[in-house]
N, C-alpha and C positions, 0 to 999 in steps of 0.2 A: 504494500500500500504506500502511496505517496501523498504528500501534502496537497490539498485541493489546488488545482490549477498549475501544479508544478510537475516536471518530469525529473527523474533522478539524473544526476550528472554521470554520463556513461563512463568517463575515465575513472571517476571515483568508485563507481560500481565495479568496474573491472579490477581496480587495484584491491578493493576489499575482497572480491571473489578470489583473487590470487592468494590473499592472506588466509582465507578460510580453507582453501585447498591445501596450503602449506600446513595448516594446523591439523587437518584430517590426515595428511601424509605422516605427520609426526605421531599422531595417535596410533596409526597402523604400525609405524616403525617401533613404537614403544613396546609392542608385544614381541617383536623380533629381538629387541634388546633384552627383554626379560627372559626369553627362551635362551638366548645366548649366554646369559649369566647362569641360569639354572643348569645348563648343560656343560658349563665350564669352557665354553668356546673362547671367550676373551682370555681366560687364564691360559688355555692351550696356546694361544697366539702370542701372549706377552713374552717378550724377550727372545722369541724363536726366530726372528728374521722373516724373510718372505717365505710363504708356504703356498703350495698348491691346494686346491680343494681336497684332493685325495689325501694329502699329508695331514691337513686339519682333521679330516674324518678319522684317520687312523689315530692321531694323537688324542682326540676327544671321544672316540668310540661311538661315532654316529654314522649314519648313512651318507655316502659320498654325494649322491644327487641332492640331498637336502643341504649338505654343506655348501655346494655350489650356489644354490638358490639363496641361502642365508648370506653368503659372502656378497652376492650381487646386491642384496638389500643394504648391506653395510657400506659398500662402495657408494651406492646412491645417496646414502645419508652422510657420506664423508667421515664415517667412523673408521673405516679401513681404506687404505690406498691400494691401487692395483697397477702392476706393470706386467704386460703380457710376457716379457722376457724372464721375469723372476717369480711373479706370483703376487699373493695378497700379503699385506703388511699391516699389523697393528702398531702404530707409532708408540714409542715409550710414553709420550705425553698423554695419549689416549688410554694406554694401559693403566696409568695412575688414576684414571677416573672410572674405568670399567672393570679392571681385573684384580685390583689389590684391595681387599676389604680393610686392611690396616692403614691404608693411605688416608691422610686427612681430606683428600680430594675425591674419595670414592663416593659415587652418586647413584649406584644401581638400586638402592633401597626404595626410591620413589617408584620405580617400575614394578617392584614386587608389591607395593601397596596397591597399584592399579589393578592387579589381578583380582583382589578382593573387592575393590570399590566398583568395578564394572559388574561384578556378580550381584551387587546389591542395588542395581539400578531400579528394579521394580519396587523395592522397599522405599527407595528415595522418592520415586514418583508419587507413591502413596503418601509419604510424609509431607511432601510439598502441598498435596491437595488437602490433607486433613489437619496439618499443623502438629501432628505427632512427631516423635523423634525416631531415630534409628540407633539402637543401643550399641555400644562397643561390643557387647556380647553377641550381637546379631551378625557380625562379620566373620569371614573365613579366617583360618590361622595365618594365611599369607599376609593379612593386614598387619598383625602384631609383629610378625617377623620383619616386614618391610619397614615399619615405623622404627623398630630397633636398629635395623641396618642403616636407615637414613640418618638418624641422629648420632649413632655411635662414633663415626669418624670425628665429628666436631667436638664431642665431649672428650674423646681421647686426646685430641690436640690442644684443648683449651681449658677444660674444667679445672683440672688440678694446677696446670702451669700458669694460667692467667686469671681465671674468674675468681677462684677462692682466695688467691693472694690479694686481689683487689678489695676484698672486704676488710673492714676496719677491725684489726686485732683478732681475726678468726684463725688464720693459718697457724699462728703460734699456739693457740688453744688445741687445734687438731694434732699438732705434733706432740704436745704434752699428753694428750688424752682427753677427748671430748665425747659428749653424747650427741649423736646426730640422727635426725629423722629425715628420710628422703621420701617425700609425698608424691604419689603417682609414679612410682619407680619403674613400672613396666617390667622389662626383662632384667632390670637391675644394672644396666651398664654403668651409669654414673655412680651408683651405690658401690659397685665393686671397684671402680677406679679410686674412690675415696678410701676404701678399705686397704688397697695396696699402698697408697701414698701415705696413709697415716695409721700405721699398725697399732698404735697405742689407743686409738679411738674405738668406740663401739658405735656401729652404724646400723640403723634399722630402716628397712625399706617397706613402704606401705603401698598397696594397690588393691582396688576392689575387684580386679580381674584375676580369677584363680589360675587360669592357664599361664598368665604372665608370671605370677608368683611361683608357680611350679618350675617354669623355665629359669627364673632367677635363682631358685634354690639349687637346681642342678648345676648352674654355672658357678655358684659359690663353692659347691663341693669339688667341682673340677679344678677350680683355681686355688683350692685349699685355703680359703679364708673364712671357713665356717665358724672359727673361734671368735671372730670379731664383727661379722655381718649377719644380720638376721632379717628374714623376710616374713611379712604378715599380710594376710588378706583382710583389708579394711578400707572403707571409704575415707576420703580426706577429712570429712567432718567427724570421723570416729577415731582420729589419731589417738593411740594409746601410749601410756608411759610418760616419760619426762621427769624432771624438766630437761629440755634439750638446749645445748649450747648453740646448735645450728639446726635450722629446718630448711630444707631445700624443696623448691618446686621447679623441676626442669621441664619446661615446655608442656605444662599440664594444667596450669591454673585456668586458662581460657576454656578448657574442655569440661570444666565442672559445672554442674547445674546450679550450685550455690557457692561460688568462689568466695563471697563475703563470709559465709559461715565457716568455710575451710580456713580462711585467714584468721577468723576469730578463734577457732580452735587452736591454731598455731600460736596465736598470742597467749592463750591460756597455758600452753605447754612449754613455752620458752622459759629458759632460765632468766634470772633478773637482768643479766647483761647479754642475753642471747640475741641472735639475729637470724633473719631469713634471707636466703639467696633465692631470687626469683628470676628465672630465665624465660623470656617470651620472644615470639617472632618479631623481627625488626621490620615492621610494616606499619602502615598508617591507617587511621580511621577515615581519612579522606580518600575516597576511591580514585580521585584524580592523581593521587600520589602512588598508585599501585600499578601504573601502566608501564611496567618493566618486568623482565622474566621472573625475578624473585617475588615481586609483589603479586604478579599474576598467579604464580604457583601457590602462594599462601592463600590468596582470595579464593581460588578454585578449591583448594583442600578444605577450606573453611565451609564452603557451600555443600561439600559432599561428605565431610566427616566430622569436623569440629562442632559446627552448629547442631547437626542432627543428634550427635552424641550428648551434647549438653541438654538439649530439649528433652531427650529420653529420660533424663534424671529428674524431671518434673520440679526443678528448682525455680527460684524467682528470677534467675538470670540465665541468659543464653547469649554469651558475648560474641562467639566466633573468634577467630584467631587474629583479627585486626581491629579490635575494639580501641586500641591505642593506649598510650601511657596514662593519659589523664583519667580515663575510666578505671583503670586498674588501681591507680594511686588513690582515687576516691574510695574505692571499696576497702582498700587497706586502712585508710584513715578511719572509716566507719567501724572497722574491726579492732581499732585500738593500736594499729601500727602506724604511727604518725610520722615517723622518720623514713623518708623515701629518697634514695640517691641512685642515680645512674652511674655505674662504675666501669662498664665496658660496653662496647658496641662493635659488632661485626656486620658484614653485609646480610647475615642471616639472623643474628640474635641481638637482643638487648638484655643486659644483665643488671639487676638492681640489688642494692643492699638495703634491706627493709628492717626497721626496728620499732620498738615502742616510742 
């Protein structure tokens, strides 16, 4: 439909059509990326130099015809280069993003999340019509694995090295031996990083999602830190124990149905000189400020995952992941946490030191 008496500008229409086709191509290519990661194709190519399709098939244990087709898609997306004389090559710079889960630049987790989100499309359509939510528990396991994989590299590179030292007088407490609660811990990646870095501290991870807690407990046992890290199935508003010298919220506060109540419970559980570390997406409440790849990614994820999950909890708030600093600061103030300080900022995250 067009405005009465006007015709659309054909050049602008064509330009926008090209963008939509580009986006649809990326959506299809995302599935190929996810398949490549699941089958270990990027790992098989990393550091191997040029390979033929047959060589990749042999290294990864897949069918050669499918290897050729997958490689063609990777060349089309410029993930892989191709020289008829030598074969297909995954550049080292691309391998750092696609093949090494321990690299801070690893970004495949988002594609794993998409497996589950596409599977919930019918539930999301119903939620949009009725105003009901889609619970975290309603998603397939790939979502939880993808979320952990997405955030893990950033936490490993920054949580202990940069974010915790930026808090006022917290790092020294952790080295001496502190009591810590990690709220919304998920698979426990940040919890376990703190346990390794501060062996004299006792760290408790809390999450309402039992499968995530089960995975965290397995990881703690495998990493042999079960003597100082403990995982509990509990909602954020049901935080047990204390007093805690530090309470952390890693990228979870906006997902809660009642973030104010969660902050109020944290305020009650803090030691007299305790503090909260709050990590939230670095995005804006003004949609005009989200017209960039990171902003678009957060806004889309919010519409498909964060907002529906918060609504499903039937709380008084459903923030989405781009509510903005002012909204979060106001909720913290209402909960009795009146000291709010931005201490670190990355392209993806904003890190706050929050206290009474």
